[in-house]
C-alpha positions in Angstrom: -21.3 -18.0 -38.2 -21.0 -14.4 -39.4 -24.5 -13.0 -39.2 -24.0 -9.3 -39.9 -21.4 -6.9 -41.2 -21.7 -3.1 -40.8 -19.2 -0.8 -42.6 -18.9 3.0 -42.3 -16.5 5.2 -44.3 -14.2 2.5 -45.6 -12.5 3.5 -48.9 -15.4 3.7 -51.4 -18.1 2.5 -49.0 -19.8 5.3 -47.2 -22.3 3.1 -45.4 -23.3 -0.6 -45.7 -25.3 -2.9 -43.4 -25.1 -6.5 -44.6 -27.2 -9.3 -43.0 -26.1 -12.9 -43.8 -28.3 -15.9 -43.6 -27.3 -19.5 -43.0 -26.0 -21.3 -46.0 -24.1 -20.0 -49.0 -24.0 -16.2 -49.7 -22.4 -15.0 -53.0 -21.3 -11.5 -53.7 -20.7 -10.8 -57.3 -19.6 -7.8 -59.3 -17.3 -6.6 -61.9 -13.7 -5.7 -61.3 -13.4 -2.6 -59.2 -16.9 -2.9 -57.8 -15.6 -3.1 -54.2 -15.7 -6.8 -53.4 -12.2 -6.8 -51.9 -13.1 -3.8 -49.8 -15.6 -5.9 -48.0 -12.9 -8.5 -47.2 -10.5 -5.7 -46.1 -13.2 -4.3 -43.8 -13.9 -7.7 -42.4 -10.2 -8.3 -41.8 -10.0 -5.0 -40.0 -12.8 -6.1 -37.6 -11.0 -9.3 -36.9 -7.9 -7.5 -35.7 -6.0 -7.2 -39.0 -3.4 -4.5 -39.5 -4.9 -1.0 -39.7 -4.0 1.2 -42.7 -5.2 4.8 -42.6 -5.7 4.6 -46.4 -8.8 2.6 -45.5 -10.5 5.7 -44.1 -12.9 7.1 -46.6 -13.6 10.7 -47.5 -16.9 11.1 -45.7 -15.6 11.3 -42.1 -12.4 11.4 -40.1 -12.6 7.8 -39.1 -13.7 4.4 -40.4 -15.7 1.8 -38.4 -16.5 -1.9 -39.0 -18.7 -4.1 -36.9 -18.8 -7.9 -37.4 -21.4 -9.8 -35.6 -21.2 -13.6 -35.0 -23.8 -16.1 -33.8 -23.7 -17.5 -30.3 -22.5 -20.9 -31.4 -19.2 -19.6 -32.6 -19.0 -16.8 -30.0 -18.5 -19.4 -27.3 -15.1 -20.3 -28.8 -13.8 -16.7 -28.3 -15.8 -16.1 -25.1 -14.0 -18.8 -23.2 -10.6 -17.2 -24.1 -11.7 -13.6 -23.4 -13.1 -14.5 -20.0 -9.6 -15.5 -19.0 -8.5 -11.9 -19.7 -11.2 -10.4 -17.5 -13.7 -9.6 -20.3 -17.4 -10.4 -19.7 -18.9 -12.2 -22.7 -22.1 -14.0 -21.6 -22.6 -17.4 -23.1 -25.4 -17.8 -25.5 -25.3 -14.2 -26.8 -24.1 -12.9 -30.1 -20.5 -11.6 -30.3 -19.8 -8.2 -31.7 -16.3 -7.2 -32.9 -15.9 -3.5 -33.6 -12.9 -1.7 -35.0 -12.5 2.0 -35.2 -9.7 3.5 -37.4 -8.8 7.2 -37.3 -7.4 9.2 -40.1 -4.1 9.4 -38.2 -3.7 5.6 -38.4 -4.6 5.0 -34.8 -7.2 2.3 -34.1 -9.3 0.9 -31.3 -10.8 -2.6 -30.9 -13.9 -3.6 -28.9 -15.6 -6.9 -28.1 -19.2 -6.4 -27.2 -18.2 -2.7 -26.5 -15.4 -3.7 -24.1 -12.0 -2.4 -25.2 -9.3 -5.0 -26.1 -5.9 -4.9 -27.7 -5.6 -5.4 -31.4 -3.0 -8.2 -31.1 -5.2 -10.0 -28.7 -8.2 -9.7 -31.0 -6.3 -10.8 -34.0 -5.0 -13.9 -32.3 -8.2 -14.9 -30.6 -10.7 -14.2 -33.4 -9.1 -16.8 -35.7 -11.6 -19.5 -34.7 -14.5 -17.4 -35.7 -13.8 -17.1 -39.4 -11.6 -18.6 -42.1 -10.7 -16.6 -45.2 -9.5 -18.5 -48.3 -7.8 -16.4 -50.9 -5.0 -16.3 -53.4 -2.6 -14.9 -50.8 -4.4 -15.8 -47.6 -3.2 -18.6 -45.2 -5.4 -21.6 -44.8 -6.5 -22.5 -41.3 -6.0 -26.2 -42.1 -2.2 -25.5 -42.2 -2.3 -23.6 -38.9 -1.2 -26.1 -36.2 -2.9 -24.1 -33.5 -6.3 -24.9 -35.2 -5.8 -28.6 -35.6 -7.1 -29.6 -32.2 -10.2 -27.5 -32.6 -10.9 -29.1 -36.0 -10.4 -32.6 -34.7 -12.8 -31.9 -31.7 -15.4 -30.6 -34.1 -15.0 -33.5 -36.5 -15.3 -36.0 -33.7 -18.3 -34.4 -32.2 -16.5 -33.7 -28.9 -17.9 -30.2 -28.3 -19.8 -31.3 -25.2 -16.7 -33.0 -23.8 -14.6 -30.0 -24.7 -17.0 -27.7 -22.9 -17.1 -29.9 -19.8 -13.3 -30.2 -19.8 -12.9 -26.4 -20.1 -15.4 -25.9 -17.3 -13.5 -28.4 -15.1 -10.2 -26.8 -15.9 -11.6 -23.4 -15.0 -12.8 -24.7 -11.7 -9.5 -26.4 -11.0 -7.7 -23.2 -11.8 -10.0 -21.2 -9.6 -9.4 -23.7 -6.8 -5.7 -23.5 -7.3 -5.7 -19.8 -7.1 -7.8 -19.9 -4.0 -5.4 -22.3 -2.4 -2.4 -20.1 -3.3 -4.3 -17.2 -1.8 -4.9 -19.1 1.4 -1.2 -20.2 1.5 -0.1 -16.7 1.1 -2.4 -15.5 3.9 -1.1 -18.3 6.1 2.4 -17.3 5.3 1.6 -13.7 6.1 0.0 -14.8 9.3 3.0 -16.8 10.4 5.3 -13.9 9.6 3.1 -11.4 11.5 3.0 -13.8 14.5 6.8 -14.1 14.5 7.0 -10.3 14.3 4.6 -9.9 17.2 6.4 -12.4 19.3 9.7 -10.7 18.6 8.2 -7.4 19.5 6.7 -8.7 22.7 10.1 -10.2 23.7 11.7 -6.9 23.0 9.2 -5.0 25.2 9.5 -7.5 28.0 13.3 -7.3 27.9 13.1 -3.5 28.2 10.3 -3.6 30.8 9.2 0.1 30.5 7.3 1.7 33.4 4.5 4.2 33.2 5.9 7.7 33.5 9.4 6.5 33.1 10.2 8.7 30.1 9.4 11.9 32.1 11.5 10.6 35.0 14.5 9.9 32.8 14.1 13.2 30.9 14.1 15.1 34.2 17.1 13.1 35.5 19.0 13.8 32.3 18.2 17.5 32.5 19.2 17.6 36.2 22.5 15.8 35.5 23.1 18.2 32.7 23.1 21.1 35.1 24.4 19.2 38.1 28.0 20.5 37.8 27.1 24.1 38.3 24.4 23.5 40.8 26.5 21.1 42.9 29.3 23.7 43.1 27.0 26.4 44.3 25.4 24.2 46.9 28.8 23.1 48.2 29.8 26.7 48.6 26.5 27.4 50.5 27.1 24.5 52.8 30.6 25.6 53.5 29.5 29.1 54.4 26.8 27.7 56.8 29.2 25.2 58.4 32.4 27.3 58.9 33.3 28.8 62.3 32.2 32.2 61.2 28.9 30.8 59.8 25.5 32.0 61.0 24.8 28.9 63.1 27.9 29.2 65.1 27.4 32.9 65.6 23.7 32.5 66.7 24.8 29.6 69.0 27.4 31.9 70.7 24.9 34.7 71.0 22.3 32.4 72.5 24.7 31.1 75.2 25.7 34.6 76.2 22.0 35.7 76.5 21.2 32.6 78.5 23.9 33.5 81.1 22.2 36.8 81.8 18.7 35.7 81.2 17.9 35.0 84.9 18.7 38.7 85.7 16.2 40.1 83.3 13.9 37.1 82.4 11.0 39.3 81.1 13.2 41.1 78.6 15.3 38.1 77.6 12.6 35.5 77.1 11.3 36.8 73.7 14.9 37.2 72.5 15.9 33.6 73.5 12.7 32.2 71.9 13.4 33.9 68.6 17.0 32.9 68.6 16.2 29.3 69.4 13.6 29.2 66.5 16.1 30.8 64.2 18.8 28.3 65.1 16.5 25.3 64.7 15.3 26.6 61.2 18.9 27.3 60.2 19.9 23.8 61.2 16.9 22.4 59.2 17.9 24.5 56.2 21.5 23.2 56.5 20.2 19.6 56.5 17.9 20.2 53.5 20.7 21.9 51.7 23.0 18.9 52.3 20.3 16.6 51.0 19.9 18.7 47.9 23.6 18.7 47.3 23.7 14.9 47.5 20.8 14.7 45.0 22.3 17.1 42.6 25.8 15.6 42.7 27.0 15.0 39.1 27.3 11.4 38.2 28.6 10.7 34.6 27.6 7.0 34.8 24.0 7.9 35.8 23.8 10.4 33.0 24.9 7.9 30.4 22.6 5.3 31.7 19.6 7.7 31.7 20.3 8.7 28.1 20.7 5.1 26.9 17.5 4.1 28.6 15.6 7.1 27.3 16.8 6.4 23.7 15.8 2.8 23.9 12.3 3.6 25.2 11.7 6.2 22.5 13.0 4.0 19.7 10.8 1.2 20.8 7.8 3.5 21.0 8.5 4.8 17.4 8.9 1.3 16.1 5.4 0.3 17.3 3.9 3.7 16.8 2.8 4.1 20.4 3.7 6.3 23.4 6.3 5.2 25.9 3.5 4.7 28.5 
């Protein structure tokens, strides 16, 4: 039942705190005394349409608080709990409405903000207003089941059913959550398997990125380098090259070396060392020329492999190693 009504700055009422006892309460007064203002204020607290003309002259806003006993509060508490509002069972229910002079209003249930439309729809079980132009709850089809349950004394069964339904709904939500997690796990497992197959197919090696990058860079400059090395080999190997000249000089000195062995021995030794080193240099140069030979197929393969390695590393947010 309605146990208290607090009104501040509503039309002609500056301040009013009205406590209601169980049973019949009658408010009397002559026409214009403000009886209808009490009903307007109560309707405002129950989520009725806000009209800025209700704001009185004593402040820039009006406020109405309607307090209901715990027995009727449970009807609304069950509904509001489904909307995330905490309304403990067994406690009084306070509906507060604040209306500004600009026509904007705010609604609260036990100091928790709610929408006006929600409050208007859900507060209907708390209070029934009979008037010349007011609708009767008896004609409201949405109230018939509640009236029948109360008339038949089925409140306990209704409470038990509501609790069972709440448990069933919570269990269903938990089941859907677990199914969603299982589906996510299956999807993640499939993704990991596909990723592992992709990595195994590519079979990267440690340090391969650096090797491929060096090979690509070497092939990029291989044309010019190969040409220079080929010219150098040609100069060393031709008839007028240094090896042929040193060989000819060495043979001439050997022919006269027996006549002046003391003088020729150091010369022969130096020329032999020079010829050996020159031959070794020519062999190393030939090997370098073969390594630096331009190979378009090798360049394309290195670039494709390097691109695949780096793309896979970016996909999994790791390094190529």
